N, C-alpha and C positions, 0 to 999 in steps of 0.2 A: 505493500500499500503505500510506503514512504520511499523512495529512493534513499541509498545509501551515502555517506559521504566517504568519498575512497581517499583516504588521507596518508596522500603516496606518492612518491617523486619520481621514483625509477620502476619498471619493472623485470621481471626474468625473463632471459632467453633462454630457451629450448638449447639452440645452438649458436655461435656466434655469428651473426649477420643475417640469422633465420628470425626474422623480428614478429610479434602478434600484433594483435590491434594496437596493443598499448606500448608505448617503447619509454617513454619519459613525459611527464606530465605538464610542460610547457607545449607540449606536439597534441597530448592527446590525455582525458582523463573521466575514466564514466561517470561521474558524477557533472562534468560541463558538459559531456555528450549526451545527457539525458535536457539541459537545460537548453543547449544547442537546436535541439531535436523539438523543445515546448514553442522556443520563438520561432523557429519557423513553421509550426504549425500554426498558431496565433495568428500571422502574419500571411497567412495562406502560399505560405512558399516552399521551395526547396527545400533549401540551406539553411542554416543558421550557426552564425557565428559569435561567441562570447570571449567579453574582456573585461578589462581591468576596471573601467569607468566609461563612462561615457566620452570623455573626449580623449581616451584610449581607442574606441572605437571608431570615430572619428579622423584621427590622425593615420589609422590602419587604412579607412580606405582611402586619403590624401595618398599617402607612399606606395599601396599596393597598383593604383590606377593610375599616378599623373605623376608626370616627369619634366623638367626644366622646359619653358617654354610655352605648358599649356595654361588655357585660361579656364576660370571657373565664373558664373554666377551665382549670382546670391542675393535672397532678401537682405535689404538695409537691416532693418529689425528683426533682430540678430541677437542669440544670447551672447553674451559678455565672453565669455568664454571660447567661445567658437569663431567669433569677429577676432581677438586676440590672437588663437592658437593660425588664423588666416594670415593676418597682418603682420603678425610681429615673428612669425616662425616659416610659414612654410612661404612668402616672397622673398626669406634672404635665400632659397635654395630656386629660386626663379619661375615659382608658380604664381600667376597674377589673376587679381579676383575684381568682381565689376559688382556692384549693389541697385539693385532696383529697387523700387518702394515694394512692386510685388504683388497688388491687387490686382493688375490689368494683363493680361498673358501678352500681350504685344509688346511689354516693355519687354520682357527676358525675349522676344523674337531681337528688335530694336539696337539690344546691348552684344548679340551674338558676333564673333569672331569665326576666322578658319580656324584658330587654334583654340576655338571653345570644345574642352571634352567633359566639360560635368558644367550641370544644373543641381545647386544644393540650395534647398529649400526647408522652412518650420512653416506648419501651418496647420494651428494657430500660429502667428509669431511670438516671440518672447520679448518683450511683455506686454503689448499694444495689442496681441489678441489679432491679428489682421490674418484672410484666410489667401490663401496659395489655389487659384482655378486647376487643378494638380490634372486631371484630364489633357485640358486646352494646351499646359504647359509640355507635359510630357509629350503631344505630339509633334509640337515646336523643336523640341530639342535632339525628338530621335530621328525628325525630317534631317536634322544637320549630324546624327550620328555624336551626342552626346548621351552622356550616362546621366541617370535622374535620381539624384540622392535626396529623400526624404527625413526627416529626423523628426518623426512621430511620437518623439517622448511627451509630449501634452496631452494627445488625445490616448495613447494606449494604443494595439490592436482591438479592444474590445468597442472603440467608438471608431475607428479609422484604421482600413484597411491600405495604406497607398499603393502599392502592387494592384489591384483592385480599377485602378484609374492612370496606369500604365506607366508608374514611376520603376524604377529598375532595383533601390535597394531601398531599404527601411530602416533607418537610426533609432537607437535608445539608449538612454540614460537607465539602465532597470536599476538603479538606486531610487527612482520616482517611484510611479504608478506600478512597477510589476514586482518592485521588490514590497512596497507598499506600506512601510513601517520604522524606517529611519533609522535602520540598523543595520544596512550594507552600502556599498557605491562598487557600481556595474554598469557595464556596457553591454551592449548588443546589436546583430546586422545580420537581416534575412534578406533575403534574394533568391532566385530561381536560375538564374542565368551560370551552365556551369564552367565556363571559362573564366567569367567573372568572379567564382566564388574559387576555383584554384587560386587564381590572382589574392585574392583577399586571405586563401587559406594560407600560403607559401608565406605571406605578410604580417600575419596574426602568430604563426610560430616564430621565424626569424626575428619579430622584434621584441615578441614574449609581452605583450601590454594582456596578459589573459589572467582574468579570475581565479582563486584558490577554490577547493570545493568546496569551503564552509559558504564563501559566500553565494557558490553557484545553488547550493542548496537552499539558503535561504531565499533566494529569488525564485526555485519553487517553488516555494512554501505559500510565497505572496500570490504568487500564480493562481493558486488554488480558490483565493477568497478574490479573485481581480474583477469577477462579473457584480458582487455583492456592493463589491466597493464603490465601485464607476458607478453604478444604479444613485449611490447613497451621495456621492462626491458632485454626481449633475442636478441630483434633486435641491439639494443644499446650494450648489451655485446658484442656479436659477434665485431662488427665493431672495440670498444676500442679493445680488447681480438688480433685483428689482425694488429691495428695500432701499436701498445705494442712490436708483435711480429716482428715487420719488424724496431722497434727502437732501435736505438744505446748503450741506457743507461738502456735498459732491456736484462737483462742475460737470462731469462728462462720465459716463461708465461703459468699460470695453467689454464684454462678453456677447460673444454669438448668441447664446439663447435669445437675448430679446429684440427685439421686432425695429430695435432704432438701430442696430447694429447693421452697417450697410451692406455685409455681405450675408444676412440672414438667409435668405434662399440657397446661397452655395451651400451655408453649413446645411444645411436641409438635406440636402444632394449626395454631400461628402464623407457627411460625420455622421454616426447613430444616437449619439449625444451629444451637449454642448459643453462638454466636459468640466472639471473644476477649479478652473482659473479665472479668476473675475480681475480686471485694473480699473482703476479711476483715479481721474485727475480731482484734488483738493482743494476747495476754495481757501484765501486765507493768505498769508503773508508767505515767504519763502521758508518758513521754520515753522509751520504748520505741522509738517508731518512730525516733526519731533515731538511734540506733545502727541499727536495721535499715537506714535509706538511707545511713548512710556505709560498710557495709560491703558492698555488692553492688558485682559487677565486671563481670559480664555485662548485669544491667539498666542504663539507664541511670536517674539522677532527673531528670525532664524531666515539663512539663505535654504536654498532648497525648494521640492514641494512634492506633492504625489504619496505625501503620507497621510496614516487616517487622522494625525493630528493638523490643527488650520496654524498656516503659517502667516505671516506678515511683514512685507520688506519697501525696502526704498531702493530701488530702482537703481536708482543716481548714483547711490551712495554705497551699494552693497554689490547686485549680481553683475551692475552693467560698470561698476566703477573704473574699470581699466580704461573704458573708452574717452578718446580724449573730450574734454566737456563742449565742445562746437560740434563734436560729431552727434556728442547723445543728444543736444538740446535740435540739432537739425533733423532729426528722425523725430521726436517727440519725447525721450525722456528726459524730461524736465526734472526739476524739485518736485513739482508738485505731483506727481504720479506715483500710484502704491499699488502695489501686486499683491494680492490676497491667493493663498492657496486653500481652497477648502477644503476640511477634513470630513470625517462623518460624525463627530460631536451631533448632538438634540441643536437644529437648526437656528431654536429659540433663544438658547445660550449665547452660540455665535452673534445674532442680530443684537440682544444688548448688551454684547460686550461690546463690541462695534458701534451700536447707539451712546453707550455709554462716553466713550472713548474721546467719539467726533464730539459732546456737548462740553470738553475740554478747549476743544477751537475755537 
């Protein structure tokens, strides 16, 4: 009923040079295999790969598929750590990046170059919750022989399966909704193309950003309750978005489940639910966010997302602080922006907690 934890680094070989299915746990481990098979199954893919972190997964995808001179198109509203990796690490190795707003597919087409080898998107984006039309963007990219990779962390495979809309690779920080309990760090990739899989599997083994068996086991345990947790995340987030949408201290609420969201109909098309992430702009002066975060009690002030506990954070000074201020503000990550990861607590407790804290502004 429960996959064992194979806490082992190396495996006995019957003869020199005669390898069994496992040789060394950087190359493969039975607990990791179970997780990788689960990731593939969840995303409707043929293959899965597990990593030590979401950033390890992203790094391996770039290392395995791109070379000096290659060009990537991505959305400008992107997790700060991903953009930091692109701009401060991979640019040094000759990979070029262009950022587009992303809500219109034609923006990707206009940004295409002869050197474009990959389109990298988040949908919804982090932290402004903009949507990318996966089907349209995949069609544009494939007409130019570019790979489409989608960071699906915010939705989880339960709410969105990018490969069904034409994407080639789905990427996850398994730290978030798949693990779901703030007790592990991990990453995952799911895909169906055998040639691409072999390249990434080679890079996974060669670069070595692999998870240990305990972390794999924890993700597998979290996956067992993914469906019931995501249902609760979604219903709680919808209630809280509606509450904030009527609150005088919230200038603008960003949530795909609100009819006021400019891409609400696209969300209904490519997502099975609207997710557990809610962002909003706060009214008041530039320090109002400090009063808000100081006075929450049920919400925890912390980075990360997707766990059973509700988290609140200030992207400008936390998850996106690595971005230069002019870039942050140009894309809308201002000092008044707040990002919520809605947990599975009683929703009335969460609303009352936010209400009390907002009253302090």
